[in-house]
C-alpha positions in Angstrom: 11.8 5.1 10.2 13.4 8.5 11.1 13.1 11.6 9.3 10.2 13.5 7.5 8.1 12.4 4.6 8.6 13.5 1.4 4.9 14.2 0.6 4.2 16.4 4.2 1.5 18.6 2.2 -0.7 15.2 2.0 -2.7 13.6 4.9 -0.6 10.7 6.2 -1.8 7.7 7.8 1.1 5.6 9.4 0.3 2.2 10.0 2.4 0.5 13.2 2.3 -1.8 15.7 4.7 0.6 18.0 2.0 2.0 20.3 4.6 4.6 21.5 5.6 5.9 17.9 5.4 9.5 17.5 5.2 10.9 14.1 7.9 13.8 12.9 6.0 15.0 10.2 2.9 17.4 10.5 -0.3 16.2 9.1 0.5 12.5 10.0 -2.2 10.2 11.9 -0.7 6.8 13.6 -3.1 4.0 13.2 -2.5 0.7 15.1 -4.9 -1.2 13.4 -6.9 -1.6 10.1 -10.4 -2.4 10.2 -13.4 -1.5 7.7 -14.6 1.6 9.9 -11.0 3.1 9.6 -10.7 2.4 5.8 -14.3 3.9 5.4 -13.2 6.8 7.5 -10.2 7.6 5.6 -12.4 7.0 2.1 -14.8 9.8 3.4 -12.2 12.1 4.4 -10.0 11.7 1.2 -10.7 14.0 -1.9 -8.6 12.0 -4.2 -7.4 8.5 -4.6 -5.7 6.9 -1.7 -2.0 5.7 -2.3 -0.6 2.9 -0.4 3.1 2.5 0.1 3.8 -0.5 2.3 4.8 -3.9 2.7 3.0 -7.2 2.0 1.5 -7.2 5.3 -0.5 -4.2 5.0 -1.5 -4.9 1.2 -2.9 -8.3 2.6 -4.9 -6.7 5.2 -6.4 -4.1 2.8 -7.1 -7.0 0.3 -9.0 -8.7 2.9 -10.9 -5.7 3.7 -11.8 -5.3 -0.2 -10.0 -1.7 0.1 -8.1 -2.1 -2.9 -9.3 -1.1 -6.3 -6.0 -0.6 -8.2 -2.5 -2.3 -7.8 0.6 -1.3 -9.3 3.3 -3.8 -9.0 7.3 -3.0 -10.0 9.2 -5.9 -10.9 13.3 -5.5 -11.0 15.2 -8.1 -13.0 17.4 -9.1 -10.0 17.0 -12.5 -8.0 18.0 -11.8 -4.4 17.1 -15.4 -3.1 15.4 -15.4 0.2 12.9 -12.7 1.2 9.6 -11.7 2.1 6.6 -12.8 0.8 4.8 -10.3 -1.8 1.4 -11.0 -0.1 1.7 -13.0 3.4 -0.9 -14.1 6.0 -2.8 -15.9 3.1 -5.0 -12.9 1.8 -8.4 -13.7 0.3 -8.4 -14.4 -3.5 -8.9 -11.1 -5.4 -9.2 -11.1 -9.3 -7.6 -7.9 -11.1 -7.7 -7.1 -15.0 -4.2 -5.9 -16.6 -4.8 -2.3 -17.6 -1.1 -1.2 -18.4 2.3 -2.4 -18.6 5.4 -0.4 -19.0 9.0 -1.6 -19.4 12.3 0.4 -19.0 15.7 0.4 -20.3 16.9 -1.2 -17.0 14.8 -4.2 -17.6 12.1 -3.1 -14.7 8.4 -3.4 -15.6 5.6 -1.9 -14.1 2.3 -3.5 -14.3 -0.9 -1.7 -13.3 -4.0 -3.8 -12.6 -7.7 -2.8 -11.6 -10.0 -4.8 -9.4 -11.8 -7.0 -11.7 -15.7 -6.1 -11.3 
């Protein structure tokens, strides 16, 4: 990925397997792995919710660490054939409750789920 992040006023944690990656945006920390200690550190330093933008592999890791308490899924009415799994690498079973559903003129739907307690 090139360029700067739009949210450069926020603390950004970029998760990558590229040990040589150099961020181009201030206030960005590169993480080469996710573990409970790292997640706890981020939660402690954060004064607001943590927003994750990423692929299924990262989400699966966070699910396995018990680090997701809310999930927003956007569904678009397009079938593209083959693709990447939504949650690869066999994440542990995690149950959520639907708390909000929005639909748009385009046919897209946004579903908000909270971790079932």
